[in-house]
Gaussian input, Z-matrix of N, CA and C with variables (Angstrom, degrees):
# hf/3-21g

backbone

0 1
 N
 C     1     B1
 C     2     B2     1     A1
 N     3     B3     2     A2     1     D1
 C     4     B4     3     A3     2     D2
 C     5     B5     4     A4     3     D3
 N     6     B6     5     A5     4     D4
 C     7     B7     6     A6     5     D5
 C     8     B8     7     A7     6     D6
 N     9     B9     8     A8     7     D7
 C    10    B10     9     A9     8     D8
 C    11    B11    10    A10     9     D9
 N    12    B12    11    A11    10    D10
 C    13    B13    12    A12    11    D11
 C    14    B14    13    A13    12    D12
 N    15    B15    14    A14    13    D13
 C    16    B16    15    A15    14    D14
 C    17    B17    16    A16    15    D15
 N    18    B18    17    A17    16    D16
 C    19    B19    18    A18    17    D17
 C    20    B20    19    A19    18    D18
 N    21    B21    20    A20    19    D19
 C    22    B22    21    A21    20    D20
 C    23    B23    22    A22    21    D21
 N    24    B24    23    A23    22    D22
 C    25    B25    24    A24    23    D23
 C    26    B26    25    A25    24    D24
 N    27    B27    26    A26    25    D25
 C    28    B28    27    A27    26    D26
 C    29    B29    28    A28    27    D27
 N    30    B30    29    A29    28    D28
 C    31    B31    30    A30    29    D29
 C    32    B32    31    A31    30    D30
 N    33    B33    32    A32    31    D31
 C    34    B34    33    A33    32    D32
 C    35    B35    34    A34    33    D33
 N    36    B36    35    A35    34    D34
 C    37    B37    36    A36    35    D35
 C    38    B38    37    A37    36    D36
 N    39    B39    38    A38    37    D37
 C    40    B40    39    A39    38    D38
 C    41    B41    40    A40    39    D39
 N    42    B42    41    A41    40    D40
 C    43    B43    42    A42    41    D41
 C    44    B44    43    A43    42    D42
 N    45    B45    44    A44    43    D43
 C    46    B46    45    A45    44    D44
 C    47    B47    46    A46    45    D45
 N    48    B48    47    A47    46    D46
 C    49    B49    48    A48    47    D47
 C    50    B50    49    A49    48    D48
 N    51    B51    50    A50    49    D49
 C    52    B52    51    A51    50    D50
 C    53    B53    52    A52    51    D51
 N    54    B54    53    A53    52    D52
 C    55    B55    54    A54    53    D53
 C    56    B56    55    A55    54    D54
 N    57    B57    56    A56    55    D55
 C    58    B58    57    A57    56    D56
 C    59    B59    58    A58    57    D57
 N    60    B60    59    A59    58    D58
 C    61    B61    60    A60    59    D59
 C    62    B62    61    A61    60    D60
 N    63    B63    62    A62    61    D61
 C    64    B64    63    A63    62    D62
 C    65    B65    64    A64    63    D63
 N    66    B66    65    A65    64    D64
 C    67    B67    66    A66    65    D65
 C    68    B68    67    A67    66    D66
 N    69    B69    68    A68    67    D67
 C    70    B70    69    A69    68    D68
 C    71    B71    70    A70    69    D69
 N    72    B72    71    A71    70    D70
 C    73    B73    72    A72    71    D71
 C    74    B74    73    A73    72    D72
 N    75    B75    74    A74    73    D73
 C    76    B76    75    A75    74    D74
 C    77    B77    76    A76    75    D75
 N    78    B78    77    A77    76    D76
 C    79    B79    78    A78    77    D77
 C    80    B80    79    A79    78    D78
 N    81    B81    80    A80    79    D79
 C    82    B82    81    A81    80    D80
 C    83    B83    82    A82    81    D81
 N    84    B84    83    A83    82    D82
 C    85    B85    84    A84    83    D83
 C    86    B86    85    A85    84    D84
 N    87    B87    86    A86    85    D85
 C    88    B88    87    A87    86    D86
 C    89    B89    88    A88    87    D87
 N    90    B90    89    A89    88    D88
 C    91    B91    90    A90    89    D89
 C    92    B92    91    A91    90    D90
 N    93    B93    92    A92    91    D91
 C    94    B94    93    A93    92    D92
 C    95    B95    94    A94    93    D93
 N    96    B96    95    A95    94    D94
 C    97    B97    96    A96    95    D95
 C    98    B98    97    A97    96    D96
 N    99    B99    98    A98    97    D97
 C   100   B100    99    A99    98    D98
 C   101   B101   100   A100    99    D99
 N   102   B102   101   A101   100   D100
 C   103   B103   102   A102   101   D101
 C   104   B104   103   A103   102   D102
 N   105   B105   104   A104   103   D103
 C   106   B106   105   A105   104   D104
 C   107   B107   106   A106   105   D105
 N   108   B108   107   A107   106   D106
 C   109   B109   108   A108   107   D107
 C   110   B110   109   A109   108   D108
 N   111   B111   110   A110   109   D109
 C   112   B112   111   A111   110   D110
 C   113   B113   112   A112   111   D111
 N   114   B114   113   A113   112   D112
 C   115   B115   114   A114   113   D113
 C   116   B116   115   A115   114   D114
 N   117   B117   116   A116   115   D115
 C   118   B118   117   A117   116   D116
 C   119   B119   118   A118   117   D117
 N   120   B120   119   A119   118   D118
 C   121   B121   120   A120   119   D119
 C   122   B122   121   A121   120   D120
 N   123   B123   122   A122   121   D121
 C   124   B124   123   A123   122   D122
 C   125   B125   124   A124   123   D123
 N   126   B126   125   A125   124   D124
 C   127   B127   126   A126   125   D125
 C   128   B128   127   A127   126   D126
 N   129   B129   128   A128   127   D127
 C   130   B130   129   A129   128   D128
 C   131   B131   130   A130   129   D129
 N   132   B132   131   A131   130   D130
 C   133   B133   132   A132   131   D131
 C   134   B134   133   A133   132   D132
 N   135   B135   134   A134   133   D133
 C   136   B136   135   A135   134   D134
 C   137   B137   136   A136   135   D135
 N   138   B138   137   A137   136   D136
 C   139   B139   138   A138   137   D137
 C   140   B140   139   A139   138   D138
 N   141   B141   140   A140   139   D139
 C   142   B142   141   A141   140   D140
 C   143   B143   142   A142   141   D141
 N   144   B144   143   A143   142   D142
 C   145   B145   144   A144   143   D143
 C   146   B146   145   A145   144   D144
 N   147   B147   146   A146   145   D145
 C   148   B148   147   A147   146   D146
 C   149   B149   148   A148   147   D147
 N   150   B150   149   A149   148   D148
 C   151   B151   150   A150   149   D149
 C   152   B152   151   A151   150   D150
 N   153   B153   152   A152   151   D151
 C   154   B154   153   A153   152   D152
 C   155   B155   154   A154   153   D153
 N   156   B156   155   A155   154   D154
 C   157   B157   156   A156   155   D155
 C   158   B158   157   A157   156   D156
 N   159   B159   158   A158   157   D157
 C   160   B160   159   A159   158   D158
 C   161   B161   160   A160   159   D159
 N   162   B162   161   A161   160   D160
 C   163   B163   162   A162   161   D161
 C   164   B164   163   A163   162   D162
 N   165   B165   164   A164   163   D163
 C   166   B166   165   A165   164   D164
 C   167   B167   166   A166   165   D165
 N   168   B168   167   A167   166   D166
 C   169   B169   168   A168   167   D167
 C   170   B170   169   A169   168   D168
 N   171   B171   170   A170   169   D169
 C   172   B172   171   A171   170   D170
 C   173   B173   172   A172   171   D171
 N   174   B174   173   A173   172   D172
 C   175   B175   174   A174   173   D173
 C   176   B176   175   A175   174   D174
 N   177   B177   176   A176   175   D175
 C   178   B178   177   A177   176   D176
 C   179   B179   178   A178   177   D177

   B1=1.4522
   B2=1.5223
   B3=1.3371
   B4=1.4601
   B5=1.5198
   B6=1.3252
   B7=1.4644
   B8=1.5243
   B9=1.3328
   B10=1.4588
   B11=1.5248
   B12=1.3372
   B13=1.4578
   B14=1.5185
   B15=1.3229
   B16=1.4547
   B17=1.5268
   B18=1.3301
   B19=1.4615
   B20=1.5250
   B21=1.3260
   B22=1.4592
   B23=1.5179
   B24=1.3291
   B25=1.4599
   B26=1.5201
   B27=1.3171
   B28=1.4593
   B29=1.5249
   B30=1.3211
   B31=1.4646
   B32=1.5207
   B33=1.3175
   B34=1.4520
   B35=1.5117
   B36=1.3378
   B37=1.4544
   B38=1.5230
   B39=1.3026
   B40=1.4713
   B41=1.5218
   B42=1.3096
   B43=1.4556
   B44=1.5122
   B45=1.3123
   B46=1.4597
   B47=1.5215
   B48=1.3038
   B49=1.4600
   B50=1.5178
   B51=1.3122
   B52=1.4580
   B53=1.5175
   B54=1.3338
   B55=1.4610
   B56=1.5221
   B57=1.2965
   B58=1.4552
   B59=1.5221
   B60=1.3167
   B61=1.4535
   B62=1.5261
   B63=1.3028
   B64=1.4586
   B65=1.5262
   B66=1.3412
   B67=1.4618
   B68=1.5213
   B69=1.3147
   B70=1.4620
   B71=1.5222
   B72=1.3052
   B73=1.4589
   B74=1.5237
   B75=1.3056
   B76=1.4543
   B77=1.5313
   B78=1.3356
   B79=1.4747
   B80=1.5234
   B81=1.3229
   B82=1.4645
   B83=1.5215
   B84=1.3280
   B85=1.4652
   B86=1.5203
   B87=1.3295
   B88=1.4662
   B89=1.5245
   B90=1.3260
   B91=1.4653
   B92=1.5220
   B93=1.3192
   B94=1.4637
   B95=1.5114
   B96=1.3238
   B97=1.4600
   B98=1.5257
   B99=1.3239
   B100=1.4678
   B101=1.5216
   B102=1.3236
   B103=1.4678
   B104=1.5219
   B105=1.3244
   B106=1.4637
   B107=1.5240
   B108=1.3301
   B109=1.4675
   B110=1.5257
   B111=1.3359
   B112=1.4654
   B113=1.5249
   B114=1.3228
   B115=1.4645
   B116=1.5215
   B117=1.3218
   B118=1.4595
   B119=1.5225
   B120=1.3225
   B121=1.4675
   B122=1.5215
   B123=1.3352
   B124=1.4620
   B125=1.5191
   B126=1.3132
   B127=1.4648
   B128=1.5234
   B129=1.3270
   B130=1.4642
   B131=1.5247
   B132=1.3267
   B133=1.4650
   B134=1.5237
   B135=1.3188
   B136=1.4632
   B137=1.5261
   B138=1.3222
   B139=1.4609
   B140=1.5300
   B141=1.3279
   B142=1.4674
   B143=1.5261
   B144=1.3299
   B145=1.4605
   B146=1.5339
   B147=1.3261
   B148=1.4698
   B149=1.5320
   B150=1.3159
   B151=1.4646
   B152=1.5207
   B153=1.3191
   B154=1.4611
   B155=1.5211
   B156=1.3187
   B157=1.4625
   B158=1.5280
   B159=1.3236
   B160=1.4573
   B161=1.5265
   B162=1.3297
   B163=1.4622
   B164=1.5219
   B165=1.3221
   B166=1.4645
   B167=1.5209
   B168=1.3332
   B169=1.4628
   B170=1.5213
   B171=1.3096
   B172=1.4599
   B173=1.5259
   B174=1.3129
   B175=1.4615
   B176=1.5196
   B177=1.3136
   B178=1.4700
   B179=1.5020
   A1=110.55
   A2=116.58
   A3=119.80
   A4=111.30
   A5=116.30
   A6=120.06
   A7=110.06
   A8=116.39
   A9=120.17
   A10=110.69
   A11=117.25
   A12=120.70
   A13=110.83
   A14=116.44
   A15=119.94
   A16=110.61
   A17=116.54
   A18=120.13
   A19=110.62
   A20=116.55
   A21=119.84
   A22=110.79
   A23=116.73
   A24=120.39
   A25=110.52
   A26=116.47
   A27=119.56
   A28=111.70
   A29=116.03
   A30=119.44
   A31=111.22
   A32=117.30
   A33=120.86
   A34=115.02
   A35=118.29
   A36=117.38
   A37=112.53
   A38=118.54
   A39=124.80
   A40=111.76
   A41=116.90
   A42=120.03
   A43=114.46
   A44=117.82
   A45=120.80
   A46=108.55
   A47=115.26
   A48=119.96
   A49=107.81
   A50=115.70
   A51=120.05
   A52=108.75
   A53=115.10
   A54=120.16
   A55=109.14
   A56=115.63
   A57=120.53
   A58=108.19
   A59=116.56
   A60=120.67
   A61=109.29
   A62=115.63
   A63=120.06
   A64=110.51
   A65=117.00
   A66=120.57
   A67=111.23
   A68=117.74
   A69=120.02
   A70=111.97
   A71=117.96
   A72=121.27
   A73=112.17
   A74=117.37
   A75=120.33
   A76=110.18
   A77=117.91
   A78=120.64
   A79=112.40
   A80=117.41
   A81=119.62
   A82=110.66
   A83=116.77
   A84=120.38
   A85=110.26
   A86=116.66
   A87=119.99
   A88=110.47
   A89=117.61
   A90=121.20
   A91=109.86
   A92=116.39
   A93=120.16
   A94=112.31
   A95=116.92
   A96=119.70
   A97=110.92
   A98=117.68
   A99=121.10
   A100=110.54
   A101=116.58
   A102=120.30
   A103=110.43
   A104=117.02
   A105=119.85
   A106=111.68
   A107=117.95
   A108=120.50
   A109=111.09
   A110=117.60
   A111=120.74
   A112=110.06
   A113=116.91
   A114=119.95
   A115=111.54
   A116=116.90
   A117=120.65
   A118=111.40
   A119=116.95
   A120=120.57
   A121=110.23
   A122=116.89
   A123=120.33
   A124=112.28
   A125=116.83
   A126=119.97
   A127=110.91
   A128=116.88
   A129=120.18
   A130=110.34
   A131=117.38
   A132=120.19
   A133=111.29
   A134=117.11
   A135=120.60
   A136=110.54
   A137=117.16
   A138=120.64
   A139=111.97
   A140=117.58
   A141=121.13
   A142=112.20
   A143=118.39
   A144=121.55
   A145=113.29
   A146=120.90
   A147=119.11
   A148=112.89
   A149=117.16
   A150=120.25
   A151=109.67
   A152=116.79
   A153=121.07
   A154=110.02
   A155=117.19
   A156=121.14
   A157=110.49
   A158=117.37
   A159=121.47
   A160=110.81
   A161=117.16
   A162=119.71
   A163=111.63
   A164=118.06
   A165=119.56
   A166=111.20
   A167=119.03
   A168=120.54
   A169=111.74
   A170=118.80
   A171=120.10
   A172=111.91
   A173=118.05
   A174=120.69
   A175=112.58
   A176=118.22
   A177=120.15
   A178=111.25
   D1=-46.95
   D2=-179.24
   D3=-65.17
   D4=-35.40
   D5=179.61
   D6=-66.60
   D7=-41.04
   D8=180.00
   D9=-63.60
   D10=-43.62
   D11=178.69
   D12=-64.29
   D13=-37.43
   D14=178.88
   D15=-66.42
   D16=-39.61
   D17=177.62
   D18=-63.85
   D19=-41.27
   D20=178.21
   D21=-64.60
   D22=-40.67
   D23=179.17
   D24=-64.93
   D25=-37.41
   D26=178.57
   D27=-67.16
   D28=-33.96
   D29=178.24
   D30=-74.50
   D31=-22.47
   D32=178.61
   D33=99.78
   D34=-7.89
   D35=-178.51
   D36=-90.03
   D37=-35.00
   D38=177.43
   D39=49.63
   D40=33.74
   D41=176.96
   D42=79.63
   D43=5.66
   D44=-178.79
   D45=-86.75
   D46=127.82
   D47=178.88
   D48=-89.63
   D49=122.30
   D50=179.12
   D51=-100.30
   D52=127.38
   D53=179.59
   D54=-108.91
   D55=141.26
   D56=176.42
   D57=-80.88
   D58=126.24
   D59=178.85
   D60=-84.00
   D61=128.83
   D62=177.92
   D63=-113.70
   D64=15.70
   D65=-177.67
   D66=-63.48
   D67=-33.15
   D68=-177.11
   D69=-71.13
   D70=-13.97
   D71=-179.90
   D72=-86.47
   D73=-15.63
   D74=-174.77
   D75=-84.60
   D76=134.66
   D77=179.03
   D78=-61.58
   D79=-32.49
   D80=-179.52
   D81=-63.34
   D82=-28.02
   D83=176.68
   D84=-63.24
   D85=-43.72
   D86=-179.30
   D87=-66.25
   D88=-39.98
   D89=178.09
   D90=-63.30
   D91=-46.16
   D92=179.40
   D93=-63.11
   D94=-42.02
   D95=179.81
   D96=-66.57
   D97=-38.45
   D98=178.12
   D99=-63.12
   D100=-43.69
   D101=178.74
   D102=-61.98
   D103=-43.11
   D104=179.58
   D105=-63.57
   D106=-41.11
   D107=178.74
   D108=-65.47
   D109=-40.40
   D110=178.29
   D111=-62.65
   D112=-43.57
   D113=177.73
   D114=-63.91
   D115=-41.08
   D116=-179.98
   D117=-62.83
   D118=-47.26
   D119=-179.87
   D120=-67.33
   D121=-39.51
   D122=177.55
   D123=-61.77
   D124=-42.78
   D125=178.09
   D126=-64.62
   D127=-38.87
   D128=178.96
   D129=-63.65
   D130=-42.04
   D131=178.85
   D132=-65.48
   D133=-40.46
   D134=179.05
   D135=-63.92
   D136=-35.21
   D137=179.53
   D138=-75.72
   D139=-38.51
   D140=-173.18
   D141=-86.13
   D142=-31.83
   D143=-175.75
   D144=-56.17
   D145=-47.21
   D146=179.25
   D147=-63.37
   D148=-36.20
   D149=179.34
   D150=-67.12
   D151=-43.46
   D152=178.30
   D153=-62.26
   D154=-44.38
   D155=179.23
   D156=-62.74
   D157=-41.68
   D158=-179.05
   D159=-61.34
   D160=-45.88
   D161=-179.77
   D162=-69.74
   D163=-37.16
   D164=-177.99
   D165=-69.61
   D166=-33.85
   D167=179.97
   D168=-82.53
   D169=-25.38
   D170=-178.45
   D171=-79.99
   D172=-16.17
   D173=-178.12
   D174=-96.02
   D175=4.40
   D176=179.84
   D177=-76.71

């Protein structure tokens, strides 16, 4: 048993099954990622806009 585990460790797999991800090939992935980026940028603008407005009006 120990020899088999050592052989696997030497090969680099150590019993770990590696799966190829095909999520990037699916069109729904691109739609989901686009929606997430739009939400992220929208949230950033909502957070930064009041601060920008506050500084621009206070310096007049």
